[in-house]
C-alpha positions in Angstrom: 25.3 -2.1 -24.2 25.9 1.2 -22.3 28.6 2.4 -24.7 26.3 1.7 -27.6 23.5 3.7 -25.9 25.8 6.5 -25.3 27.0 6.5 -28.8 23.3 6.6 -30.1 22.6 9.5 -27.7 25.7 11.4 -28.9 24.7 11.0 -32.6 21.2 12.0 -32.0 22.0 15.1 -29.7 24.6 16.2 -32.2 22.0 16.2 -35.0 19.5 18.1 -32.7 17.0 15.3 -32.9 14.9 14.6 -29.8 14.2 11.1 -28.5 10.6 11.5 -29.6 11.6 12.4 -33.1 14.0 9.5 -33.4 11.3 7.2 -32.0 9.0 8.3 -34.7 11.5 7.6 -37.4 12.1 4.1 -36.3 8.5 3.4 -35.3 9.1 2.9 -31.6 8.4 4.8 -28.4 10.3 7.6 -26.7 10.6 5.5 -23.6 12.1 2.7 -25.6 14.7 5.1 -26.9 15.4 6.5 -23.5 16.0 2.7 -22.1 18.4 1.9 -25.0 20.4 5.1 -24.5 20.7 4.4 -20.8 21.9 0.8 -21.6 18.8 -0.6 -19.8 17.3 -2.4 -22.9 19.0 -4.8 -25.2 19.4 -3.7 -28.9 19.0 -6.2 -31.7 21.2 -6.0 -34.9 18.0 -5.1 -36.8 17.2 -2.2 -34.3 20.7 -0.9 -34.7 20.5 -1.0 -38.4 17.2 1.1 -38.1 18.6 3.5 -35.8 21.6 3.8 -37.9 19.6 4.5 -41.1 17.6 7.1 -39.2 20.8 8.8 -37.9 22.8 8.4 -41.1 25.6 6.5 -39.3 26.9 3.1 -39.1 26.2 1.5 -35.7 26.9 -2.2 -36.6 30.7 -2.5 -36.2 33.3 -4.8 -34.6 34.4 -1.7 -32.8 31.3 -0.1 -31.3 31.5 3.6 -30.8 34.0 4.4 -33.5 33.3 6.5 -36.6 35.3 6.4 -39.8 35.5 8.7 -42.8 36.0 8.1 -46.5 37.4 11.1 -48.4 38.0 11.4 -52.1 40.4 14.4 -52.3 42.0 16.6 -54.7 38.9 18.6 -55.3 38.5 22.3 -54.9 36.0 23.8 -52.4 33.5 26.4 -53.2 31.0 28.5 -51.4 30.5 30.0 -48.1 30.8 28.6 -44.6 30.0 30.1 -41.3 32.3 29.9 -38.4 31.0 27.8 -35.5 30.9 29.0 -31.8 33.8 28.1 -29.5 34.3 24.7 -28.1 36.7 26.0 -25.5 34.4 28.8 -24.6 31.4 26.3 -24.3 33.1 24.0 -22.0 34.4 26.8 -19.8 30.8 28.3 -19.6 29.4 24.9 -18.6 31.8 24.6 -15.8 31.0 28.4 -14.8 27.3 27.5 -14.8 28.2 25.8 -11.3 28.7 29.2 -9.8 25.1 30.3 -10.6 22.1 29.2 -8.3 19.8 30.7 -10.8 18.9 29.4 -14.3 21.8 29.7 -17.0 20.7 29.9 -20.6 23.5 29.6 -23.2 22.8 30.3 -26.9 24.6 28.8 -30.0 26.3 26.1 -27.9 28.2 23.6 -30.1 26.8 20.1 -29.9 30.0 18.3 -29.7 31.5 15.2 -27.7 33.2 17.5 -25.2 30.0 19.4 -24.5 27.9 16.1 -24.2 30.4 14.7 -21.7 30.2 17.7 -19.5 26.4 17.9 -19.7 26.3 14.2 -18.6 28.5 15.0 -15.6 26.4 18.1 -14.7 23.1 16.0 -14.9 24.7 13.2 -12.8 25.3 15.7 -9.9 21.7 17.2 -10.1 21.9 20.0 -12.6 19.1 19.7 -15.0 20.1 20.4 -18.8 17.5 21.0 -21.5 18.4 21.5 -25.2 16.2 23.7 -27.6 18.1 23.6 -30.9 21.5 25.1 -30.1 20.2 26.7 -26.8 21.2 24.9 -23.6 19.2 25.7 -20.4 20.8 24.7 -17.2 18.8 24.6 -13.9 20.7 24.0 -10.7 19.3 21.9 -7.7 19.2 23.2 -4.2 21.9 20.7 -3.3 24.5 19.1 -5.5 24.9 15.4 -5.4 28.6 14.9 -6.1 28.4 11.4 -4.8 26.5 10.4 -7.9 28.9 11.9 -10.4 29.2 10.1 -13.7 32.7 8.8 -13.3 33.1 7.6 -17.0 32.1 10.9 -18.5 34.1 12.9 -16.2 37.2 10.8 -16.8 36.9 11.5 -20.5 37.2 15.2 -20.3 40.1 17.3 -19.2 37.8 20.2 -18.5 36.5 18.5 -15.4 39.4 20.1 -13.5 37.7 23.5 -14.0 34.9 22.3 -11.6 37.0 22.9 -8.7 37.2 26.7 -8.8 33.4 26.8 -9.0 32.5 24.0 -6.6 34.6 25.3 -3.6 31.8 28.0 -3.1 29.3 25.1 -2.7 31.2 22.4 -0.9 34.1 22.7 1.5 35.1 19.0 0.8 34.6 16.9 -2.3 36.3 14.6 -4.8 36.5 14.6 -8.7 37.6 11.9 -11.1 41.1 12.4 -12.7 40.6 14.2 -16.0 41.4 12.9 -19.4 40.9 14.4 -22.8 43.5 14.7 -25.6 46.8 12.8 -25.1 49.5 15.4 -25.6 52.3 14.1 -23.4 52.8 15.3 -19.8 50.4 18.2 -19.2 50.8 19.0 -15.5 47.8 20.1 -13.4 50.1 21.7 -10.7 49.6 25.3 -11.9 45.8 24.8 -10.9 46.8 23.6 -7.5 49.2 26.5 -7.1 46.6 29.1 -8.2 43.8 27.6 -6.0 46.0 27.3 -2.9 45.8 31.1 -2.7 42.1 30.7 -2.0 42.7 28.2 0.8 42.3 25.1 -1.4 44.3 21.9 -1.0 44.2 19.3 -3.5 45.5 15.7 -3.1 45.7 13.4 -6.0 44.9 9.8 -5.7 45.2 7.1 -8.5 41.8 8.1 -9.8 40.6 11.3 -8.2 41.3 14.9 -7.1 40.5 15.2 -3.3 39.6 18.9 -2.5 39.5 20.6 0.8 38.9 24.3 1.3 39.4 26.7 4.1 38.3 30.1 3.2 41.2 32.4 2.7 41.5 35.9 1.1 43.7 35.6 -2.0 44.5 39.2 -2.5 47.2 39.3 -5.3 48.2 36.1 -7.0 50.6 35.2 -9.6 49.8 32.2 -11.9 52.5 29.6 -12.2 52.0 29.7 -15.9 49.8 31.7 -18.3 47.4 28.8 -19.1 43.8 29.2 -20.3 42.1 26.7 -18.0 44.3 27.6 -15.0 43.1 31.4 -15.6 39.6 30.2 -15.9 39.8 28.1 -12.5 41.2 31.1 -10.8 38.5 33.3 -12.1 35.8 30.9 -10.8 37.4 31.0 -7.4 37.5 34.7 -7.3 34.1 35.3 -8.8 32.3 33.6 -5.8 34.1 35.7 -3.3 32.9 39.3 -2.4 36.5 40.6 -2.0 38.8 41.8 -4.7 41.3 39.5 -6.2 44.2 40.4 -8.6 45.3 37.7 -10.9 48.5 38.3 -12.5 50.2 36.5 -15.5 46.6 35.6 -16.7 45.9 34.3 -20.1 44.1 36.8 -22.3 43.0 34.2 -24.9 39.6 34.1 -26.5 38.0 31.5 -24.2 39.3 33.5 -21.1 37.7 36.7 -22.6 34.5 34.7 -23.1 34.4 33.6 -19.4 35.0 37.1 -18.3 32.2 38.4 -20.5 29.8 35.8 -19.0 30.9 36.5 -15.5 30.2 40.1 -15.7 26.5 39.3 -16.7 26.4 37.5 -13.4 27.4 40.7 -11.6 31.2 39.9 -11.2 33.3 43.0 -11.8 36.4 42.5 -13.8 38.9 45.0 -14.9 41.6 44.3 -17.5 39.8 41.8 -19.8 42.1 41.1 -22.7 45.2 41.7 -20.5 47.4 39.6 -18.4 46.2 41.3 -15.2 42.8 40.7 -14.2 41.2 42.6 -11.1 38.1 40.6 -10.0 35.5 41.6 -7.4 33.1 38.8 -7.0 29.7 38.1 -5.6 29.3 36.1 -2.6 26.0 34.4 -3.6 25.4 34.4 -7.3 21.7 33.7 -7.9 20.2 35.1 -11.1 18.7 34.0 -14.3 21.1 34.8 -17.1 21.3 34.4 -20.9 24.5 34.7 -22.9 25.3 33.9 -26.5 28.7 32.2 -27.2 31.2 33.7 -29.5 32.9 32.3 -32.6 35.9 30.0 -32.5 39.1 31.2 -34.1 40.4 27.6 -34.5 37.2 26.6 -36.4 37.9 29.6 -38.8 41.5 28.5 -39.0 40.5 24.9 -40.0 38.8 26.2 -43.1 41.6 28.7 -43.9 44.0 25.8 -43.9 41.6 23.6 -45.9 41.3 26.3 -48.5 45.1 26.7 -48.8 45.8 23.1 -49.0 43.0 22.5 -51.7 43.8 25.8 -53.5 40.3 26.9 -53.0 38.1 30.1 -53.3 35.8 30.1 -50.4 34.3 32.6 -48.0 34.4 32.1 -44.2 32.1 34.3 -42.3 32.1 35.5 -38.7 35.8 35.0 -38.2 36.9 36.5 -34.8 39.7 38.6 -36.3 41.4 39.7 -33.1 42.5 36.1 -32.5 43.5 35.4 -36.1 45.6 38.5 -36.9 49.0 37.0 -36.4 48.0 33.8 -38.2 46.9 35.8 -41.2 50.0 37.9 -41.2 52.2 34.8 -41.3 50.1 33.4 -44.1 50.4 36.7 -46.0 54.2 36.6 -45.8 53.9 33.1 -47.2 52.0 34.5 -50.3 48.5 33.7 -49.2 45.9 36.0 -51.1 42.7 36.8 -49.3 40.2 39.5 -48.7 38.4 40.5 -45.6 35.4 42.7 -44.8 35.2 45.5 -42.2 34.8 44.4 -38.6 31.5 43.9 -37.0 30.3 42.6 -33.5 29.4 39.2 -32.5 26.2 38.5 -30.6 27.9 39.1 -27.3 28.6 42.7 -28.3 32.4 42.3 -27.7 34.1 40.1 -30.1 35.0 41.6 -33.4 34.3 39.5 -36.6 35.0 39.8 -40.2 34.3 37.7 -43.3 37.3 36.3 -45.1 37.4 35.3 -48.8 40.3 33.0 -49.7 42.0 32.9 -53.1 44.3 30.1 -54.6 47.9 30.9 -53.7 51.4 29.9 -54.3 53.1 29.8 -51.0 56.8 30.0 -49.9 58.2 28.8 -46.7 59.1 31.4 -44.1 62.7 31.7 -43.1 61.8 32.1 -39.5 60.5 29.3 -37.4 56.7 29.3 -36.8 56.0 28.8 -33.0 53.0 29.5 -30.7 52.7 31.9 -27.8 50.3 33.1 -25.2 47.8 35.6 -26.7 48.3 37.9 -28.5 50.8 35.5 -30.0 50.1 32.7 -32.5 47.4 30.5 -30.9 48.7 27.2 -29.6 45.7 25.3 -31.1 46.4 27.0 -34.4 50.0 25.9 -34.8 49.2 22.5 -36.1 47.4 23.8 -39.0 50.7 25.4 -40.2 52.2 21.9 -40.4 49.7 20.8 -43.2 50.0 24.3 -44.8 53.8 23.9 -44.9 53.5 20.8 -47.0 52.3 23.1 -49.8 54.8 25.9 -49.4 58.0 25.9 -51.4 61.1 25.6 -49.2 61.6 24.3 -45.7 59.5 25.3 -42.7 60.5 24.8 -39.1 57.5 24.3 -36.8 58.5 24.7 -33.1 55.7 23.2 -30.8 57.3 24.1 -27.5 54.1 24.0 -25.4 53.0 20.5 -25.7 55.4 17.5 -25.2 55.4 15.1 -28.2 52.6 16.7 -30.2 55.0 17.4 -32.9 55.5 13.7 -33.2 52.0 13.4 -34.5 52.8 15.7 -37.3 55.0 13.1 -38.9 51.8 11.1 -39.8 51.6 13.6 -42.7 54.5 11.6 -44.2 52.0 8.8 -45.0 50.1 11.1 -47.2 53.2 12.2 -49.1 54.6 15.0 -47.0 58.4 15.2 -46.3 59.2 15.8 -42.6 62.1 15.5 -40.4 61.5 15.3 -36.6 64.4 17.0 -34.9 63.1 16.3 -31.4 59.8 16.0 -29.6 59.1 19.6 -30.1 60.7 20.6 -33.5 59.8 19.3 -37.0 61.1 20.5 -40.4 58.7 20.3 -43.3 59.8 20.6 -46.9 57.3 21.4 -49.7 55.6 21.7 -51.9 54.5 18.0 -51.7 52.0 16.3 -54.0 49.8 14.6 -51.4 48.4 11.2 -52.1 45.6 9.0 -50.5 46.1 6.8 -47.6 44.2 5.0 -44.9 45.1 6.3 -41.5 43.8 6.2 -37.8 43.3 9.4 -36.0 45.8 10.2 -33.4 44.3 10.7 -29.9 44.5 14.5 -30.0 42.2 17.0 -31.7 44.3 19.3 -33.8 46.8 16.6 -35.1 43.7 14.6 -36.2 42.1 17.5 -38.0 45.4 18.2 -40.0 45.3 14.7 -41.4 41.8 15.3 -42.7 42.7 18.5 -44.2 45.7 16.6 -45.9 43.3 14.0 -47.2 41.1 16.8 -48.7 44.0 17.9 -50.7 45.3 14.3 -51.7 44.1 12.9 -54.9 42.4 9.5 -54.6 40.4 7.8 -52.0 41.5 8.1 -48.4 40.0 6.6 -45.2 40.3 8.3 -41.8 39.4 5.9 -38.9 38.1 6.6 -35.4 37.4 10.2 -35.6 36.3 10.6 -31.9 39.1 13.1 -31.3 37.8 15.3 -34.0 34.1 15.1 -32.9 35.4 16.3 -29.5 35.9 19.7 -31.0 34.1 20.1 -34.3 30.3 20.1 -34.8 29.0 18.7 -38.0 32.2 19.0 -39.7 31.6 16.4 -42.4 28.3 18.1 -43.2 29.9 21.4 -43.4 32.7 20.3 -45.7 30.1 18.6 -47.8 28.3 21.9 -48.3 31.6 23.3 -49.7 31.7 20.5 -52.4 34.1 18.1 -50.5 33.6 14.6 -51.3 33.6 13.1 -47.7 31.2 10.8 -46.1 30.9 8.5 -43.0 32.0 5.0 -43.8 28.7 3.3 -43.5 27.9 -0.3 -44.0 24.2 -1.0 -43.5 
């Protein structure tokens, strides 16, 4: 019953509907909705049907909590779509809010599964969160109650590990549930441990938890074990709450790290070298101020629609694309024969991120002779690499995708074969894709990883016939109202509902 309640709450929050508004739609009370969502009230099949009809989703299923999609592909997309704000930026700023003893107000927050999980965790330890449309207001308590942490929600998000860098300024000793999230092979957390030990932090791992102890220590100059995004953010949080100056070398300069830096500067933290691999941070011992910040746009969201336009050979306009984090992707596509136009740059709401509008044109692609591989920024974004796998199915010749970062992620790309692609897996990191392929419809289950799941959806949009994509939780972790946005472009896609 609790899982069903959480599912209802997720759907309601994602659509921006309050408990009172939902109660009015199904002719009940707000308190009844609250009890159902918390798992404290039994829900009849008739009530599930009424709630499902109000939310436009099927809630009566043998597998509660799953959502499935029906796609009729082979249709061109038309129109204009706006790039959503960053999922990775949002989760980082939710973690960063733990640094602030004042009220943190974040604007244009994506209402996605990952965000809901983190807000549940924050609320469970005493942080009050309030939604006003896409604005999230976070009010901290005087004392955090980590003993009450929502274990289930915390275990479902890998981002929970970023709580450590912020919490060390509040609590000398604490424990956090082991993190989950996408299943992408062996993703070590040791770089976090190595970074934080410079600040006097020791972390022991048990079967289900991270046990953290802190003895205050001046970090001075530190070298990160790897140039990871979340590792850099954790180190930034640790440095931000100390009045001394810390130099972080081999830092990630990726978009979400720049987002965190821009936010921290609004809290009074001084940061030199934003956008480079060396960050000089002079923190604030006791951060306590009311702050407002508007999230920037997500390059991987823009890349999804670029890939969808390529595969469906469509003419669409994608507005508010963060161009500095898409330049290399666009250059690769240009050399493959992709035709598009872009506007002159303009600034995002944060006054820092450069945006452009991109209009795509149907294009005949050829495979690149060189392998396509990711790198740390300013290289090709690691989260954008999977999109080149589905794009390669429409390029003449053979493309080598080298996904050296994540163990076994390339294996998920072979699922494209079930839609008519021609792939050869060389090893867990390299895959050859030969095109162009005529994609055909199929019924598939989403892999438990966000980007590999999205490329199957894109392939289905280009595949003639009726496809079904089952269990799209992994997609909902990172994309807000994706079905509705695709529908606005003319895609024939809908939730597989059976009322």
